[in-house]
One Martini backbone bead per residue (centre of mass of N, CA, C, O) as a GRO file, in nm:
protein
  414
    1UNK     BB    1   0.095   0.033   0.023
    2UNK     BB    2   0.054   0.379  -0.054
    3UNK     BB    3   0.155   0.646   0.108
    4UNK     BB    4   0.051   0.963   0.185
    5UNK     BB    5   0.161   1.249   0.201
    6UNK     BB    6   0.222   1.497   0.387
    7UNK     BB    7   0.007   1.763   0.286
    8UNK     BB    8  -0.215   1.663   0.152
    9UNK     BB    9  -0.526   1.731   0.039
   10UNK     BB   10  -0.681   1.509   0.207
   11UNK     BB   11  -0.570   1.583   0.494
   12UNK     BB   12  -0.674   1.861   0.502
   13UNK     BB   13  -0.979   1.804   0.480
   14UNK     BB   14  -0.999   1.630   0.743
   15UNK     BB   15  -0.902   1.856   0.937
   16UNK     BB   16  -1.125   2.057   0.874
   17UNK     BB   17  -1.364   1.878   0.953
   18UNK     BB   18  -1.281   1.851   1.255
   19UNK     BB   19  -1.281   2.151   1.326
   20UNK     BB   20  -1.575   2.203   1.242
   21UNK     BB   21  -1.711   2.004   1.448
   22UNK     BB   22  -1.584   2.128   1.698
   23UNK     BB   23  -1.711   2.411   1.670
   24UNK     BB   24  -2.006   2.320   1.668
   25UNK     BB   25  -2.001   2.191   1.945
   26UNK     BB   26  -1.911   2.453   2.103
   27UNK     BB   27  -2.149   2.620   2.022
   28UNK     BB   28  -2.377   2.450   2.127
   29UNK     BB   29  -2.286   2.447   2.418
   30UNK     BB   30  -2.298   2.757   2.458
   31UNK     BB   31  -2.602   2.787   2.402
   32UNK     BB   32  -2.705   2.591   2.619
   33UNK     BB   33  -2.573   2.749   2.856
   34UNK     BB   34  -2.711   3.020   2.813
   35UNK     BB   35  -3.008   2.929   2.834
   36UNK     BB   36  -2.990   2.812   3.121
   37UNK     BB   37  -2.886   3.070   3.263
   38UNK     BB   38  -3.123   3.254   3.188
   39UNK     BB   39  -3.342   3.084   3.327
   40UNK     BB   40  -3.227   3.091   3.607
   41UNK     BB   41  -3.232   3.396   3.637
   42UNK     BB   42  -3.540   3.435   3.585
   43UNK     BB   43  -3.633   3.258   3.818
   44UNK     BB   44  -3.488   3.420   4.044
   45UNK     BB   45  -3.641   3.683   3.988
   46UNK     BB   46  -3.925   3.576   4.031
   47UNK     BB   47  -3.892   3.493   4.323
   48UNK     BB   48  -3.809   3.768   4.432
   49UNK     BB   49  -4.061   3.925   4.333
   50UNK     BB   50  -4.267   3.758   4.487
   51UNK     BB   51  -4.151   3.812   4.769
   52UNK     BB   52  -4.177   4.120   4.754
   53UNK     BB   53  -4.490   4.127   4.692
   54UNK     BB   54  -4.566   3.981   4.967
   55UNK     BB   55  -4.474   4.231   5.111
   56UNK     BB   56  -4.578   4.458   5.312
   57UNK     BB   57  -4.689   4.792   5.263
   58UNK     BB   58  -4.604   5.072   5.462
   59UNK     BB   59  -4.685   5.336   5.671
   60UNK     BB   60  -4.526   5.581   5.876
   61UNK     BB   61  -4.487   5.720   6.207
   62UNK     BB   62  -4.397   5.968   6.436
   63UNK     BB   63  -4.420   6.047   6.741
   64UNK     BB   64  -4.523   6.305   6.945
   65UNK     BB   65  -4.410   6.505   7.170
   66UNK     BB   66  -4.539   6.558   7.487
   67UNK     BB   67  -4.630   6.768   7.709
   68UNK     BB   68  -4.689   6.824   8.016
   69UNK     BB   69  -4.978   6.817   8.183
   70UNK     BB   70  -5.167   7.101   8.323
   71UNK     BB   71  -5.446   7.057   8.173
   72UNK     BB   72  -5.789   6.936   8.208
   73UNK     BB   73  -6.052   6.880   7.965
   74UNK     BB   74  -6.395   6.835   8.057
   75UNK     BB   75  -6.700   6.712   8.056
   76UNK     BB   76  -7.007   6.848   8.209
   77UNK     BB   77  -7.272   6.820   8.451
   78UNK     BB   78  -7.543   6.983   8.581
   79UNK     BB   79  -7.673   7.047   8.916
   80UNK     BB   80  -7.862   7.080   9.170
   81UNK     BB   81  -7.812   7.078   9.497
   82UNK     BB   82  -8.128   7.072   9.510
   83UNK     BB   83  -8.374   6.810   9.404
   84UNK     BB   84  -8.738   6.811   9.414
   85UNK     BB   85  -9.033   6.662   9.464
   86UNK     BB   86  -9.383   6.753   9.521
   87UNK     BB   87  -9.621   6.606   9.728
   88UNK     BB   88  -9.904   6.477   9.840
   89UNK     BB   89 -10.046   6.374  10.174
   90UNK     BB   90 -10.331   6.442  10.055
   91UNK     BB   91 -10.667   6.418   9.951
   92UNK     BB   92 -10.815   6.608   9.674
   93UNK     BB   93 -10.864   6.951   9.590
   94UNK     BB   94 -10.739   7.218   9.429
   95UNK     BB   95 -10.775   7.539   9.549
   96UNK     BB   96 -10.465   7.668   9.550
   97UNK     BB   97 -10.206   7.859   9.386
   98UNK     BB   98  -9.886   8.072   9.422
   99UNK     BB   99  -9.678   7.930   9.218
  100UNK     BB  100  -9.465   7.931   8.949
  101UNK     BB  101  -9.247   7.913   8.724
  102UNK     BB  102  -8.950   8.072   8.834
  103UNK     BB  103  -9.002   8.097   9.129
  104UNK     BB  104  -8.907   8.236   9.426
  105UNK     BB  105  -8.849   8.075   9.736
  106UNK     BB  106  -8.902   8.014  10.072
  107UNK     BB  107  -8.881   7.862  10.353
  108UNK     BB  108  -9.223   7.781  10.425
  109UNK     BB  109  -9.383   7.856  10.189
  110UNK     BB  110  -9.687   7.881  10.033
  111UNK     BB  111  -9.801   7.696   9.753
  112UNK     BB  112 -10.071   7.530   9.848
  113UNK     BB  113 -10.418   7.421   9.841
  114UNK     BB  114 -10.637   7.162   9.989
  115UNK     BB  115 -10.943   7.014   9.946
  116UNK     BB  116 -11.051   6.808  10.242
  117UNK     BB  117 -11.340   6.697  10.378
  118UNK     BB  118 -11.287   6.420  10.489
  119UNK     BB  119 -11.078   6.506  10.693
  120UNK     BB  120 -11.243   6.708  10.844
  121UNK     BB  121 -11.449   6.499  10.951
  122UNK     BB  122 -11.244   6.310  11.094
  123UNK     BB  123 -11.165   6.520  11.300
  124UNK     BB  124 -11.438   6.562  11.433
  125UNK     BB  125 -11.480   6.266  11.518
  126UNK     BB  126 -11.226   6.232  11.685
  127UNK     BB  127 -11.291   6.449  11.895
  128UNK     BB  128 -11.549   6.324  11.992
  129UNK     BB  129 -11.430   6.048  12.082
  130UNK     BB  130 -11.244   6.182  12.294
  131UNK     BB  131 -11.465   6.306  12.472
  132UNK     BB  132 -11.600   6.042  12.542
  133UNK     BB  133 -11.346   5.908  12.666
  134UNK     BB  134 -11.304   6.131  12.880
  135UNK     BB  135 -11.565   6.092  13.033
  136UNK     BB  136 -11.531   5.794  13.110
  137UNK     BB  137 -11.274   5.838  13.269
  138UNK     BB  138 -11.387   6.033  13.483
  139UNK     BB  139 -11.591   5.827  13.593
  140UNK     BB  140 -11.380   5.602  13.655
  141UNK     BB  141 -11.211   5.763  13.846
  142UNK     BB  142 -11.427   5.826  14.053
  143UNK     BB  143 -11.505   5.529  14.118
  144UNK     BB  144 -11.228   5.433  14.212
  145UNK     BB  145 -11.198   5.636  14.444
  146UNK     BB  146 -11.457   5.547  14.603
  147UNK     BB  147 -11.369   5.238  14.638
  148UNK     BB  148 -11.113   5.295  14.794
  149UNK     BB  149 -11.247   5.436  15.038
  150UNK     BB  150 -11.439   5.202  15.116
  151UNK     BB  151 -11.216   4.985  15.166
  152UNK     BB  152 -11.111   5.103  15.440
  153UNK     BB  153 -11.411   5.011  15.580
  154UNK     BB  154 -11.521   4.752  15.446
  155UNK     BB  155 -11.768   4.815  15.239
  156UNK     BB  156 -11.600   4.675  15.025
  157UNK     BB  157 -11.460   4.479  14.807
  158UNK     BB  158 -11.163   4.398  14.658
  159UNK     BB  159 -11.276   4.315  14.382
  160UNK     BB  160 -11.443   4.572  14.315
  161UNK     BB  161 -11.208   4.764  14.330
  162UNK     BB  162 -11.030   4.630  14.104
  163UNK     BB  163 -11.246   4.680  13.885
  164UNK     BB  164 -11.248   4.986  13.886
  165UNK     BB  165 -10.952   5.032  13.825
  166UNK     BB  166 -10.942   4.879  13.559
  167UNK     BB  167 -11.150   5.056  13.416
  168UNK     BB  168 -10.987   5.314  13.426
  169UNK     BB  169 -10.739   5.213  13.261
  170UNK     BB  170 -10.897   5.148  13.005
  171UNK     BB  171 -11.008   5.436  12.950
  172UNK     BB  172 -10.720   5.559  12.928
  173UNK     BB  173 -10.645   5.402  12.669
  174UNK     BB  174 -10.873   5.522  12.498
  175UNK     BB  175 -10.770   5.815  12.519
  176UNK     BB  176 -10.492   5.775  12.395
  177UNK     BB  177 -10.599   5.661  12.122
  178UNK     BB  178 -10.772   5.916  12.044
  179UNK     BB  179 -10.538   6.117  12.061
  180UNK     BB  180 -10.365   5.996  11.832
  181UNK     BB  181 -10.583   6.012  11.613
  182UNK     BB  182 -10.612   6.315  11.613
  183UNK     BB  183 -10.322   6.385  11.543
  184UNK     BB  184 -10.321   6.239  11.272
  185UNK     BB  185 -10.555   6.404  11.145
  186UNK     BB  186 -10.415   6.689  11.188
  187UNK     BB  187 -10.177   6.625  11.002
  188UNK     BB  188 -10.344   6.568  10.744
  189UNK     BB  189 -10.474   6.855  10.756
  190UNK     BB  190 -10.189   7.006  10.717
  191UNK     BB  191 -10.151   6.889  10.417
  192UNK     BB  192 -10.334   7.095  10.273
  193UNK     BB  193 -10.067   7.248  10.309
  194UNK     BB  194  -9.807   7.353  10.090
  195UNK     BB  195  -9.465   7.361  10.147
  196UNK     BB  196  -9.150   7.480  10.138
  197UNK     BB  197  -8.849   7.298  10.217
  198UNK     BB  198  -8.690   7.522  10.056
  199UNK     BB  199  -8.479   7.733   9.904
  200UNK     BB  200  -8.596   7.833   9.571
  201UNK     BB  201  -8.711   7.693   9.256
  202UNK     BB  202  -8.961   7.672   9.033
  203UNK     BB  203  -8.957   7.411   8.763
  204UNK     BB  204  -9.260   7.290   8.827
  205UNK     BB  205  -9.618   7.267   8.728
  206UNK     BB  206  -9.872   6.985   8.760
  207UNK     BB  207 -10.117   7.182   8.837
  208UNK     BB  208 -10.462   7.283   8.917
  209UNK     BB  209 -10.743   7.410   8.966
  210UNK     BB  210 -10.954   7.119   9.046
  211UNK     BB  211 -10.766   6.904   9.086
  212UNK     BB  212 -10.699   6.577   9.152
  213UNK     BB  213 -10.563   6.467   9.453
  214UNK     BB  214 -10.306   6.233   9.530
  215UNK     BB  215 -10.169   6.049   9.754
  216UNK     BB  216  -9.820   6.042   9.713
  217UNK     BB  217  -9.548   5.852   9.530
  218UNK     BB  218  -9.336   5.822   9.252
  219UNK     BB  219  -9.106   5.620   9.161
  220UNK     BB  220  -8.837   5.774   9.001
  221UNK     BB  221  -8.891   6.080   9.044
  222UNK     BB  222  -8.715   6.351   9.028
  223UNK     BB  223  -8.385   6.437   8.975
  224UNK     BB  224  -8.297   6.110   9.000
  225UNK     BB  225  -8.465   6.048   9.245
  226UNK     BB  226  -8.564   5.811   9.479
  227UNK     BB  227  -8.919   5.769   9.557
  228UNK     BB  228  -9.099   5.650   9.818
  229UNK     BB  229  -9.379   5.526   9.912
  230UNK     BB  230  -9.614   5.553  10.125
  231UNK     BB  231  -9.793   5.404  10.337
  232UNK     BB  232 -10.106   5.382  10.168
  233UNK     BB  233 -10.032   5.498   9.907
  234UNK     BB  234 -10.020   5.627   9.581
  235UNK     BB  235  -9.800   5.527   9.322
  236UNK     BB  236  -9.954   5.723   9.089
  237UNK     BB  237  -9.881   5.984   9.168
  238UNK     BB  238  -9.844   6.335   9.115
  239UNK     BB  239  -9.667   6.595   9.099
  240UNK     BB  240  -9.697   6.929   9.179
  241UNK     BB  241  -9.386   7.004   9.225
  242UNK     BB  242  -9.061   7.160   9.131
  243UNK     BB  243  -8.746   7.180   9.302
  244UNK     BB  244  -8.456   7.418   9.317
  245UNK     BB  245  -8.130   7.465   9.433
  246UNK     BB  246  -7.901   7.746   9.306
  247UNK     BB  247  -7.665   7.848   9.494
  248UNK     BB  248  -7.555   7.558   9.417
  249UNK     BB  249  -7.347   7.368   9.193
  250UNK     BB  250  -7.338   7.058   9.050
  251UNK     BB  251  -7.048   6.883   8.905
  252UNK     BB  252  -7.013   6.617   8.689
  253UNK     BB  253  -6.702   6.421   8.632
  254UNK     BB  254  -6.507   6.227   8.416
  255UNK     BB  255  -6.200   6.078   8.511
  256UNK     BB  256  -5.937   5.953   8.401
  257UNK     BB  257  -5.749   5.719   8.537
  258UNK     BB  258  -5.465   5.857   8.469
  259UNK     BB  259  -5.592   6.128   8.649
  260UNK     BB  260  -5.702   6.053   8.940
  261UNK     BB  261  -5.475   6.158   9.133
  262UNK     BB  262  -5.558   6.470   9.067
  263UNK     BB  263  -5.854   6.420   9.204
  264UNK     BB  264  -5.865   6.607   9.478
  265UNK     BB  265  -5.988   6.680   9.759
  266UNK     BB  266  -5.994   7.044   9.754
  267UNK     BB  267  -5.965   7.121   9.486
  268UNK     BB  268  -5.949   7.297   9.189
  269UNK     BB  269  -6.181   7.455   8.941
  270UNK     BB  270  -6.273   7.542   8.612
  271UNK     BB  271  -6.548   7.703   8.424
  272UNK     BB  272  -6.717   7.663   8.108
  273UNK     BB  273  -6.980   7.823   7.906
  274UNK     BB  274  -7.171   7.873   7.628
  275UNK     BB  275  -7.382   8.072   7.786
  276UNK     BB  276  -7.091   8.211   7.905
  277UNK     BB  277  -6.904   8.397   7.746
  278UNK     BB  278  -6.598   8.483   7.902
  279UNK     BB  279  -6.663   8.305   8.155
  280UNK     BB  280  -6.547   8.217   8.488
  281UNK     BB  281  -6.569   7.936   8.707
  282UNK     BB  282  -6.546   7.840   9.042
  283UNK     BB  283  -6.426   7.545   9.201
  284UNK     BB  284  -6.476   7.241   9.412
  285UNK     BB  285  -6.346   6.944   9.517
  286UNK     BB  286  -6.550   6.740   9.733
  287UNK     BB  287  -6.593   6.452   9.560
  288UNK     BB  288  -6.575   6.096   9.519
  289UNK     BB  289  -6.621   5.749   9.444
  290UNK     BB  290  -6.361   5.564   9.491
  291UNK     BB  291  -6.412   5.448   9.186
  292UNK     BB  292  -6.376   5.261   8.901
  293UNK     BB  293  -6.521   5.238   8.606
  294UNK     BB  294  -6.529   4.951   8.416
  295UNK     BB  295  -6.650   5.078   8.141
  296UNK     BB  296  -6.478   5.380   8.134
  297UNK     BB  297  -6.234   5.433   8.321
  298UNK     BB  298  -6.357   5.628   8.555
  299UNK     BB  299  -6.386   5.910   8.769
  300UNK     BB  300  -6.611   6.034   8.987
  301UNK     BB  301  -6.668   6.390   9.011
  302UNK     BB  302  -6.732   6.663   9.241
  303UNK     BB  303  -6.832   7.002   9.166
  304UNK     BB  304  -6.854   7.304   9.344
  305UNK     BB  305  -7.054   7.594   9.256
  306UNK     BB  306  -7.101   7.912   9.297
  307UNK     BB  307  -7.460   8.067   9.248
  308UNK     BB  308  -7.584   8.366   9.324
  309UNK     BB  309  -7.691   8.465   9.016
  310UNK     BB  310  -7.792   8.217   8.833
  311UNK     BB  311  -7.615   8.150   8.565
  312UNK     BB  312  -7.632   7.854   8.639
  313UNK     BB  313  -7.784   7.577   8.496
  314UNK     BB  314  -7.947   7.306   8.506
  315UNK     BB  315  -7.820   7.090   8.244
  316UNK     BB  316  -7.567   7.205   8.163
  317UNK     BB  317  -7.298   7.261   7.958
  318UNK     BB  318  -6.955   7.194   8.051
  319UNK     BB  319  -6.619   7.294   8.116
  320UNK     BB  320  -6.358   7.124   8.282
  321UNK     BB  321  -6.074   7.255   8.462
  322UNK     BB  322  -5.788   7.068   8.540
  323UNK     BB  323  -5.526   7.020   8.753
  324UNK     BB  324  -5.233   6.840   8.648
  325UNK     BB  325  -5.001   6.624   8.637
  326UNK     BB  326  -4.737   6.527   8.472
  327UNK     BB  327  -4.594   6.325   8.246
  328UNK     BB  328  -4.319   6.143   8.189
  329UNK     BB  329  -4.462   6.000   7.932
  330UNK     BB  330  -4.554   6.169   7.621
  331UNK     BB  331  -4.754   6.099   7.335
  332UNK     BB  332  -4.864   6.139   6.993
  333UNK     BB  333  -5.119   5.989   6.771
  334UNK     BB  334  -5.288   5.878   6.544
  335UNK     BB  335  -5.598   5.719   6.531
  336UNK     BB  336  -5.511   5.535   6.269
  337UNK     BB  337  -5.311   5.335   6.455
  338UNK     BB  338  -5.522   5.179   6.594
  339UNK     BB  339  -5.588   4.860   6.774
  340UNK     BB  340  -5.873   4.661   6.839
  341UNK     BB  341  -5.846   4.419   7.091
  342UNK     BB  342  -5.921   4.188   7.315
  343UNK     BB  343  -5.645   4.239   7.484
  344UNK     BB  344  -5.628   4.534   7.362
  345UNK     BB  345  -5.452   4.809   7.297
  346UNK     BB  346  -5.291   4.864   6.975
  347UNK     BB  347  -4.974   4.891   6.788
  348UNK     BB  348  -4.779   4.924   6.502
  349UNK     BB  349  -4.424   4.828   6.474
  350UNK     BB  350  -4.122   4.877   6.312
  351UNK     BB  351  -3.894   4.591   6.333
  352UNK     BB  352  -3.681   4.444   6.146
  353UNK     BB  353  -3.895   4.429   5.909
  354UNK     BB  354  -4.121   4.404   6.137
  355UNK     BB  355  -4.423   4.355   6.289
  356UNK     BB  356  -4.527   4.500   6.606
  357UNK     BB  357  -4.733   4.452   6.884
  358UNK     BB  358  -4.818   4.729   7.106
  359UNK     BB  359  -4.895   4.808   7.406
  360UNK     BB  360  -5.117   5.064   7.529
  361UNK     BB  361  -5.176   5.389   7.690
  362UNK     BB  362  -5.425   5.619   7.719
  363UNK     BB  363  -5.542   5.943   7.755
  364UNK     BB  364  -5.617   6.168   7.560
  365UNK     BB  365  -5.879   6.288   7.328
  366UNK     BB  366  -5.848   6.480   7.014
  367UNK     BB  367  -5.963   6.286   6.782
  368UNK     BB  368  -5.716   6.260   6.555
  369UNK     BB  369  -5.573   6.232   6.838
  370UNK     BB  370  -5.362   6.058   7.083
  371UNK     BB  371  -5.261   5.988   7.400
  372UNK     BB  372  -4.948   5.843   7.508
  373UNK     BB  373  -4.829   5.711   7.828
  374UNK     BB  374  -4.759   5.418   7.718
  375UNK     BB  375  -4.541   5.213   7.486
  376UNK     BB  376  -4.390   5.478   7.354
  377UNK     BB  377  -4.165   5.641   7.129
  378UNK     BB  378  -4.046   5.891   6.928
  379UNK     BB  379  -3.867   5.663   6.742
  380UNK     BB  380  -4.105   5.515   6.647
  381UNK     BB  381  -4.260   5.309   6.387
  382UNK     BB  382  -4.582   5.378   6.302
  383UNK     BB  383  -4.855   5.229   6.170
  384UNK     BB  384  -5.065   5.315   5.918
  385UNK     BB  385  -5.343   5.164   5.867
  386UNK     BB  386  -5.393   4.888   5.991
  387UNK     BB  387  -5.462   4.579   5.957
  388UNK     BB  388  -5.660   4.347   6.126
  389UNK     BB  389  -5.447   4.096   6.045
  390UNK     BB  390  -5.225   4.192   6.214
  391UNK     BB  391  -4.911   4.049   6.316
  392UNK     BB  392  -4.657   3.940   6.477
  393UNK     BB  393  -4.382   3.910   6.228
  394UNK     BB  394  -4.463   4.063   5.987
  395UNK     BB  395  -4.352   4.138   5.688
  396UNK     BB  396  -4.223   4.466   5.602
  397UNK     BB  397  -4.254   4.774   5.401
  398UNK     BB  398  -4.141   5.087   5.367
  399UNK     BB  399  -4.316   5.378   5.265
  400UNK     BB  400  -4.103   5.598   5.266
  401UNK     BB  401  -4.111   5.849   5.512
  402UNK     BB  402  -4.130   5.938   5.817
  403UNK     BB  403  -4.354   6.105   6.025
  404UNK     BB  404  -4.539   6.352   6.254
  405UNK     BB  405  -4.843   6.398   6.108
  406UNK     BB  406  -4.958   6.120   5.943
  407UNK     BB  407  -4.816   6.190   5.667
  408UNK     BB  408  -4.678   6.055   5.419
  409UNK     BB  409  -4.369   6.051   5.255
  410UNK     BB  410  -4.216   6.069   4.981
  411UNK     BB  411  -3.993   5.932   4.797
  412UNK     BB  412  -3.710   5.978   4.674
  413UNK     BB  413  -3.767   6.138   4.350
  414UNK     BB  414  -4.099   6.211   4.376
   0.00000   0.00000   0.00000
């Protein structure tokens, strides 16, 4: 066999084919590698984008540092120092009344007269019965004295004498009974005239001349006080007058639990009323309930205000200004940061890219903002408008920059 010399045309063609095949293989391998790498990168980006999209985006706000509170303004309701309904103690027809609504009366002044002929006849009968009993007693007394004198000479028996003395004592008891009955009827007769129990103002008149008056009192009427019906009286009776003493006004105010320590008896308070613009009334804290209302978490406090000119009226709305001690730590946050949970009031705070629910205690409510006296610091990032399903540990992403006004700031460059 004759070998072809190296460098012959056939050898060169074979070498070229081998090189061309190797280049194609390398090119195909590069294309496959590039496609796989691009797909892996796209899949990785998709996973990252999905994870980023799943993270909740929130707006945050920084709490505002609050100055220590020196004055607490609370709504109050005014009541007369003494407020009472006046009922009749005897039945009959109204004969005359002397004062109408708005009239000032003194203690003991006659307000009305009731015509009660039945009581008058009963008084007459009672007095006649008393006279009869008194006559019987006088006779029994004389007889007993005579029998005791005769007993000394043994003219009568001891049994007959004891009988006469016993009869005298029985008639004495009848006299006492009739005397008590006459006094009772005379007292009922005295109730035909209705007098003012204290100095004050007539705030209501619920009867007129000729009206049928029924003795008694209706429970639970008049000034919030519970009036119990007298024994034997009619529980459906209607009050004749309503009186109020206005020389001093009681103001009842509910003080939040956080400030209850500042509501000390003997302290001072000032009042302002819409009906008296520009005028300030001074009052004194006279008493409190010494118990926190579990429903409202407030302490009921009574403030007494002198009212010599009658400018404050019962039932008026007033604002009570109380001097309170400052809080060691007090900030304010928007009201739309609060979460009401069964375990208590909470706010969401962003820490380490996670939401944490923090328990707080609020002080005063300013409407759009509330005062937080414990649980938050001025540097905390508080979540605005948190969703109800927010729980601690939820990953979150802050949108924009935190603010102190409750309105999120746009991110830089926007």
